[in-house]
FIVEX-693890 format. One record per residue (C-alpha): x, y, z; residue in one letter. Coordinates in steps of 0.001 Angstrom, whole numbers, padded with zeros to 6 digits, always signed. Example, Ala and Ser with C-alpha at 12.3 -4.5 7.8 and 13.67 -1.06 7.14 Angstrom:
<pts>
+012300-004500+007800A;+013670-001060+007140S;
</pts>
This chain:
<pts>
+005970-056699-048295X;+009439-057294-046887X;+008351-060717-045609X;+007083-061752-049088X;+010285-060567-050791X;+012341-062458-048201X;+010416-065693-048888X;+010861-065240-052675X;+014583-064682-052192X;+014869-067805-050030X;+012914-069904-052571X;+015159-068757-055467X;+018218-069542-053370X;+016823-073000-052567X;+016090-073722-056259X;+019729-073133-057052X;+020860-075261-054073X;+018566-078186-055031X;+019827-078363-058629X;+023472-077880-057731X;+023127-080560-055045X;+021599-083122-057440X;+024286-082486-060065X;+027086-082504-057479X;+025837-085862-056152X;+026328-087342-059651X;+029772-085757-059984X;+030926-087171-056624X;+029432-090607-057257X;+031020-091028-060720X;+034202-089038-060085X;+033165-086361-062652X;+032606-088957-065425X;+028798-089118-065386X;+027324-091915-067566X;+025048-090603-070333X;+021974-092518-069048X;+022160-090817-065598X;+022914-087416-067101X;+019822-087841-069267X;+017794-088881-066211X;+019053-085773-064436X;+017784-083543-067261X;+014415-085325-067234X;+013862-085095-063483X;+015547-081942-062161X;+012395-079811-062520X;+010222-082339-060673X;+012929-082893-058040X;+013057-079126-057500X;+009261-078918-057090X;+009213-081896-054693X;+011975-080396-052531X;+010326-076951-052445X;+006975-078496-051457X;+008739-080420-048698X;+010291-077175-047427X;+006852-075569-047412X;+005344-078494-045493X;+007988-078114-042785X;+007636-074300-042653X;+011172-073432-043705X;+009879-070173-045194X;+007956-069044-042113X;+010858-068843-039699X;+012980-065930-038489X;+016414-067354-039129X;+018349-064826-037095X;+016865-066609-034043X;+017583-070091-035425X;+018352-072826-032925X;+018289-076623-032651X;+014546-076679-033430X;+015173-075079-036827X;+017971-077558-037520X;+015633-080472-036804X;+013060-078976-039189X;+015695-078768-041940X;+016693-082416-041440X;+013053-083542-041528X;+012322-081457-044652X;+015327-082753-046617X;+014662-086349-045485X;+011021-086175-046569X;+011999-084543-049869X;+014687-087157-050628X;+012338-090065-049893X;+009671-088503-052111X;+012209-088093-054951X;+013170-091750-054503X;+009484-092740-054719X;+008946-090576-057810X;+011929-092025-059752X;+010935-095546-058711X;+007429-095002-060091X;+008991-093721-063357X;+010880-097000-063661X;+014183-095172-063858X;+016204-094726-060683X;+019602-093346-059767X;+022074-095579-057910X;+021218-095748-054186X;+024356-093820-053274X;+023059-090837-055292X;+020042-090499-052989X;+022249-090682-049891X;+024657-088079-051289X;+021742-085878-052363X;+020254-085992-048836X;+023593-085281-047128X;+024504-082390-049430X;+020993-080917-049450X;+020836-080964-045632X;+024297-079369-045422X;+023656-076644-048013X;+020132-075757-046915X;+021180-075724-043245X;+024372-073844-044054X;+022543-071156-046020X;+020147-070562-043122X;+022839-070327-040509X;+024958-068054-042725X;+021929-065745-042868X;+021588-066059-039069X;+025229-065088-038594X;+024970-062226-041096X;+021858-060870-039395X;+023560-061065-036013X;+026902-059532-037050X;+025634-056707-039257X;+023648-054878-036537X;+026528-055332-034108X;+028910-053716-036587X;+026437-050898-037162X;+025939-050337-033422X;+029426-051061-032099X;+029826-047482-030883X;+028980-047194-027192X;+028830-050972-026594X;+029673-051981-023012X;+031629-055120-022192X;+029739-057483-019894X;+030906-060253-017563X;+028492-063135-016951X;+028918-065082-013719X;+027587-068615-014193X;+028419-071015-017032X;+025193-072974-016664X;+021951-072944-018607X;+020891-069547-017245X;+024225-067977-018192X;+023978-069492-021661X;+020500-068073-022169X;+021528-064624-020938X;+024453-064537-023392X;+022173-065699-026192X;+019632-063003-025309X;+022264-060262-025403X;+023469-061456-028800X;+019909-061435-030127X;+019413-057846-028957X;+022466-055841-030126X;+020423-052650-029706X;+021050-053028-025942X;+024720-052261-026676X;+025952-054872-024218X;+028560-057410-025333X;+029326-060508-023207X;+033099-060983-023385X;+033924-063173-020399X;+032257-065878-018297X;+033191-066677-014700X;+032394-070019-013051X;+033909-071868-010081X;+033694-075228-011894X;+037268-075820-013084X;+036058-078370-015648X;+034429-075474-017543X;+037495-073231-017557X;+038743-072642-021113X;+035431-073757-022623X;+033224-071452-024678X;+029488-070734-024584X;+028132-069062-027720X;+031683-067968-028482X;+032337-066460-025035X;+035174-068038-023045X;+035012-069195-019419X;+038140-067607-017940X;+038139-068654-014281X;+036427-068641-010884X;+035034-065899-008660X;+038469-064908-007347X;+039496-063999-010912X;+036710-061402-011199X;+038801-058280-010331X;+041599-059275-012729X;+039218-060040-015614X;+037348-056759-015086X;+040620-054890-015716X;+041813-057109-018582X;+038523-057049-020489X;+037447-053494-019609X;+034203-054768-018051X;+031494-052176-017377X;+028705-054438-016100X;+028537-057777-014279X;+025553-060126-014542X;+025030-062848-011909X;+023185-065595-013798X;+022931-068338-011174X;+019245-068592-010136X;+019731-071740-008039X;+022648-070428-005972X;+022087-069844-002247X;+022175-066325-000836X;+025320-066901+001201X;+027266-067508-002019X;+025572-064522-003672X;+026802-062401-000774X;+030382-063626-001291X;+030227-062906-005025X;+028684-059468-004480X;+031426-058597-001972X;+034045-059394-004632X;+032174-057547-007384X;+031607-054474-005221X;+035362-053810-005280X;+035350-053428-009086X;+032975-050411-009327X;+031092-052220-012128X;+027313-052003-012380X;+025968-055211-010875X;+022753-056970-011876X;+021291-060372-011079X;+018908-062909-012522X;+016218-063599-009891X;+016252-066907-008016X;+014257-069951-009108X;+011544-069166-006544X;+011009-065816-008291X;+011089-067264-011811X;+007755-069023-011371X;+007388-069738-015093X;+011009-070869-015375X;+011749-068434-018208X;+015129-066743-018287X;+015307-063455-020141X;+017229-060203-020007X;+013937-058520-019084X;+014127-060391-015765X;+017523-058940-014890X;+017397-056496-012003X;+019758-054705-009680X;+021044-056747-006747X;+018871-056004-003709X;+019755-056287-000047X;+017289-059199+000159X;+019649-061210-002059X;+022371-061032+000598X;+020468-062399+003586X;+022109-065794+003395X;+018760-067612+003693X;+017125-070353+001683X;+013758-069629+000034X;+010682-070833+001896X;+008940-074028+000833X;+005305-074314+001805X;+002695-077031+001580X;+000343-075593-001018X;-002215-078356-000562X;-002394-077793+003202X;-002820-074044+002759X;-005474-074441+000085X;-007418-076642+002490X;-008328-073771+004791X;-008379-070830+002352X;-009847-072107-000897X;-013557-071269-001288X;-013540-069435+002081X;-014273-065796+002897X;-010969-064348+004130X;-010683-061038+006007X;-007337-059228+006261X;-007252-056285+008684X;-004532-053773+007928X;-004781-055187+004402X;-003194-052142+002799X;+000039-052243+004821X;+003339-053906+003929X;+002494-057269+005492X;-001270-057039+004952X;-001039-056275+001227X;+001374-059164+000652X;-000987-061406+002620X;-003779-060367+000249X;-001682-061084-002854X;-000642-064512-001643X;-004096-065455-000326X;-005528-064549-003744X;-003425-067351-005276X;-005417-069928-003299X;-008782-068940-004776X;-010763-067774-001749X;-014517-067424-002149X;-014076-063728-001327X;-011194-061604-000076X;-012215-058761+002252X;-009524-056075+002619X;-009981-053791+005641X;-007707-050821+006307X;-007891-047279+007650X;-005723-045899+004792X;-007638-045378+001554X;-004427-044743-000403X;-002944-048094+000605X;-006140-049942-000283X;-006346-048138-003635X;-002792-049255-004539X;-003552-052828-003508X;-006734-052841-005608X;-004672-052106-008709X;-002394-055096-008002X;-005314-057445-007373X;-007109-056379-010556X;-003928-056864-012583X;-002630-060102-011072X;-005921-061800-010148X;-008643-060429-012447X;-011063-063247-011604X;-010909-063046-007817X;-013862-061628-005885X;-012661-059062-003364X;-014122-056197-001378X;-012138-053186-000151X;-013441-051624+003081X;-012202-048533+004903X;-012349-048274+008679X;-010549-048715+011994X;-010256-051793+014187X;-011026-049447+017110X;-014560-048995+015741X;-016613-051872+017184X;-019694-050806+015218X;-017840-050933+011916X;-016405-054366+012758X;-019881-055607+013788X;-021237-054601+010379X;-018348-056237+008478X;-018557-059557+010314X;-022355-059679+010094X;-022380-058757+006382X;-019440-060852+005089X;-019194-063655+007677X;-015437-064265+007233X;-014272-067840+007743X;-010613-066908+008142X;-009201-063720+009701X;-005629-062439+009429X;-005174-059544+011840X;-002315-057353+010595X;-003682-053928+011605X;-001330-052322+014135X;+000744-049288+015010X;+004349-050491+014725X;+006808-047563+014804X;+008692-047816+018077X;+009768-044172+018719X;+006394-042765+017581X;+004507-045100+019870X;+006693-044069+022804X;+005379-040546+022278X;+001805-041736+021637X;+001425-044598+024087X;-002373-044366+024459X;-002821-044594+020681X;-000659-047731+020570X;-002815-049319+023284X;-006104-048331+021629X;-005034-049805+018295X;-002804-052757+019128X;-004555-053969+022281X;-008206-052996+022097X;-008295-053093+018300X;-007108-056705+018510X;-009675-057442+021217X;-012451-055957+019048X;-011573-058059+016012X;-011067-061218+018112X;-014436-060841+019854X;-016185-060265+016525X;-014509-063383+015090X;-015732-065377+018088X;-019268-063944+017929X;-019675-064682+014203X;-018047-068124+014362X;-014962-067528+012232X;-013044-070767+011767X;-009524-069353+012208X;-007943-066156+013499X;-004224-065423+013051X;-002555-062436+014740X;+000573-060944+013179X;+002929-060331+016114X;+006549-059277+016499X;+009779-060223+018247X;+009502-056859+020037X;+006760-058451+022149X;+009436-060505+023937X;+010840-058786+027062X;+009610-055475+025609X;+011437-052226+026253X;+008895-050131+024369X;+005162-049513+024328X;+004759-050964+020844X;+006316-054294+021876X;+004367-054391+025146X;+001095-053709+023325X;+001790-056585+020941X;+002579-058880+023888X;-000820-058027+025374X;-002372-058770+021961X;-000747-062224+022082X;-002237-062820+025536X;-005666-061765+024197X;-005355-064446+021524X;-004484-067086+024103X;-007370-065944+026328X;-009849-066085+023426X;-008636-069534+022489X;-009568-070836+025974X;-013230-069851+025603X;-013973-069864+021854X;-014607-072416+019125X;-012594-070237+016746X;-008994-071439+016334X;-006927-068477+017572X;-003167-068272+017048X;-000388-065691+016700X;+002735-065631+014548X;+005806-063880+015927X;+008686-062804+013728X;+011325-060094+013391X;+011838-057266+010947X;+010806-057549+007332X;+013002-056011+004671X;+011457-053177+002728X;+008372-052713+004904X;+007103-049180+005407X;+009211-047376+007984X;+011921-050045+008157X;+015631-049265+007878X;+015988-050369+004241X;+013787-047639+002682X;+015359-045125+005088X;+018895-046119+004095X;+017949-045937+000392X;+016715-042371+000781X;+019818-041374+002746X;+022135-042898+000114X;+020232-041214-002746X;+020553-037867-000992X;+024321-038313-000564X;+024337-039449+003056X;+025110-039742+005806X;+023500-043094+006589X;+022419-043054+010228X;+022744-046133+012448X;+021672-046047+016077X;+024534-048122+017537X;+027526-050012+016030X;+026499-053248+017792X;+022734-053192+017216X;+021499-056385+015533X;+018152-057481+014146X;+016532-060541+012595X;+015331-060014+009036X;+013023-061715+006566X;+011725-060687+003185X;+008050-059741+003152X;+006999-062632+000845X;+008948-065122+002978X;+007358-063939+006221X;+003859-063971+004730X;+004256-067484+003304X;+005221-068751+006749X;+002325-066876+008369X;-000153-068544+006020X;+001482-071930+006570X;+001399-071475+010368X;-002317-070735+010087X;-002811-074217+008681X;-000971-075779+011648X;-002943-073973+014368X;-005012-076000+016822X;-005723-073097+019196X;-003711-070777+021457X;-000314-071256+019823X;+002246-068550+019352X;+004154-069617+016286X;+007750-068463+016019X;+009400-068195+012621X;+013012-069182+012115X;+014557-065814+011290X;+017973-067210+010382X;+021117-065459+011539X;+020807-061963+013052X;+022217-059112+010982X;+024218-056157+012236X;+022446-052984+011136X;+025825-051345+010543X;+026775-054165+008147X;+023393-053820+006444X;+024022-050112+005904X;+027491-050736+004469X;+026166-053480+002143X;+023512-051118+000807X;+026104-048429+000146X;+028237-050957-001754X;+025244-052129-003795X;+024770-048515-004856X;+028276-048578-006341X;+029705-046400-003580X;+032244-046923-000822X;+031235-046674+002847X;+032943-043892+004826X;+034491-042581+001594X;+031582-041710-000690X;+028881-042061+001980X;+029464-041581+005705X;+027980-043961+008298X;+026986-041994+011422X;+026076-043514+014792X;+023332-041492+016490X;+022564-043571+019597X;+019642-045816+020505X;+016236-044172+020368X;+013663-044407+023174X;+012396-047967+023532X;+015054-049590+021328X;+017174-052622+022235X;+020603-053645+021028X;+019122-056978+019998X;+015674-058534+019748X;+014577-061883+021188X;+012057-064375+019880X;+011339-066215+023156X;+010514-065300+026729X;+012670-067006+029355X;+009738-069087+030556X;+008776-070122+027040X;+010150-073274+025495X;+009712-074163+021856X;+008241-077179+020148X;+009247-078095+016627X;+006626-078528+013903X;+006889-080586+010743X;+008209-077446+009044X;+011792-076628+009951X;+011207-072859+009878X;+008133-072837+012139X;+008181-073469+015910X;+005574-073196+018678X;+006192-071305+021934X;+004945-073006+025095X;+001823-071180+026411X;+002437-069071+029529X;-001014-067509+030032X;-003448-069187+032461X;-005734-066805+034390X;-008544-065367+032237X;-010303-063531+035099X;-007195-061668+036258X;-006301-060676+032702X;-009808-059395+031919X;-009713-057315+035120X;-006358-055824+034106X;-007679-055027+030635X;-010631-053202+032234X;-008262-051168+034380X;-006142-050335+031330X;-009187-049196+029370X;-010146-046753+032176X;-006649-045237+032238X;-006336-044782+028471X;-006905-041046+028495X;-004695-040354+031524X;-000929-039782+031498X;+001483-042101+029699X;+003171-042880+033026X;+000036-044371+034506X;-000613-046358+031319X;+002934-047722+031427X;+002453-048710+035066X;-000567-050885+034302X;+001227-052327+031258X;+004073-053317+033568X;+001490-055127+035685X;+000047-057025+032691X;+003450-057678+031084X;+005940-058230+033950X;+008879-058476+031506X;+008230-054933+030233X;+011026-052494+031101X;+011208-048783+030467X;+013167-048101+027294X;+015476-045601+029006X;+016875-048428+031124X;+017814-050366+027994X;+019549-047328+026525X;+021604-046785+029680X;+022588-050438+029680X;+023632-050286+026019X;+025795-047257+026655X;
</pts>
């Protein structure tokens, strides 16, 4: 009912505008002294002119638009409607044999376009200002960083939604050519170094970073400045996250530690990846874990014939199923529960589903826990890998990719040593199988289960302290999506036996990571939240390495993916050592570690590393 009344009101308003415009055109043309013949023509035609103009407005949908959201598209529609109406009036008077002077038609078009457009944009302004006046209580002043298209759209969105009670009052941009300019009425006051001053001057409560194409190093610099202001800080995701290119206030989110890594987003060859995944049966072991579940989500984008998810945790698989159903409703997938230690279960899966491509992500990965449960690490990471690899070989899988870790290099813990043996298994299998076996080695992934980021978040939420093992401990970090994209891309490059190494960027001090996370929570390190150093845990290093001393690297056509030179040669010796390890599995950890030392000569007891660090 309201919509009908609004259209009637607009039509009545337009009737008045059309008649006033036609009369005013005559007044302007003849300087208020209208000749009788044209005044008579006006009285004869004004009703028809009104009908013609209204019909033109209907044709161009001027009555089916929400004018409080009016933009350039609505302005174009107004110009087209008034132009069409004026030309039709000209045709009508010509057919009557009585026409106005040509200048009358030009004046009529100009005035009609101005008045019709003006009335709409007055309504737009009224609709925008009235709610703001009604809801001015409790409105927070907002600073927008970025005077580009994204910043413009964010400001526009806030103005369209006054119920959010957020008012953009200042824009910050490093481009000096934009200083003093205005975007939707909001002034650009200065660059990033003016942020603290403008926060005080304008009583800013929230800062929005609206620069989706900016690199993470610059984001880090801006965040460091903003963190001193105590304002709530939010960010518009980067262009690689805005897949549909749409900017909206719904996309705004809190700044995450991933935004501060100082790394460029990964670019992958979608065509190359599709070539070995599309229309293939793909098996992901450990498919419910942090890496495995992201593998499943990204593989699903490439339209596999079937996605087989295999994991020992039913809860993880259940959560992943929800994501797959929501994001990829048309994909065929099968969720299977079981352990990679169970050769019978693997035999059934490979015989039943015949996977073409295998991503092996199932593993025990927690360093201190595996130091206490060494035999379990070996059973899962070594012999679980061997079980899956042998099944892939037996059932003629085309490709097999092992997810490895930088902890496999010169390992000081059982977990890292077990993953190094898994890498050797892959290289051994490659020497005697038609399946293309490869491994991908990378460092820590941000936000994965059991990593420092979720731990630090919990510690900050509980009021601290945040615990760091050592002030100098450093690690390489990637985001989970970034790591998985590179894993899938490396799988396309494999020829057999390679250990692919991912460019992890610059190493990050864990202490700095902890302090950044405290700042992102709006708190001050060592004032609001203490940072405590608790000492290295068993098996931990001060820093991780990506290469063995005897390994060299070969570049690939992708700047973030390298290949380590193979170091494994003797299959018979290795198989004998694996047999010996299998026999010792249920004996003491010391004996197991002794045989691991034999298989992985670079393995050193973790206690030695701790002593060295101290």
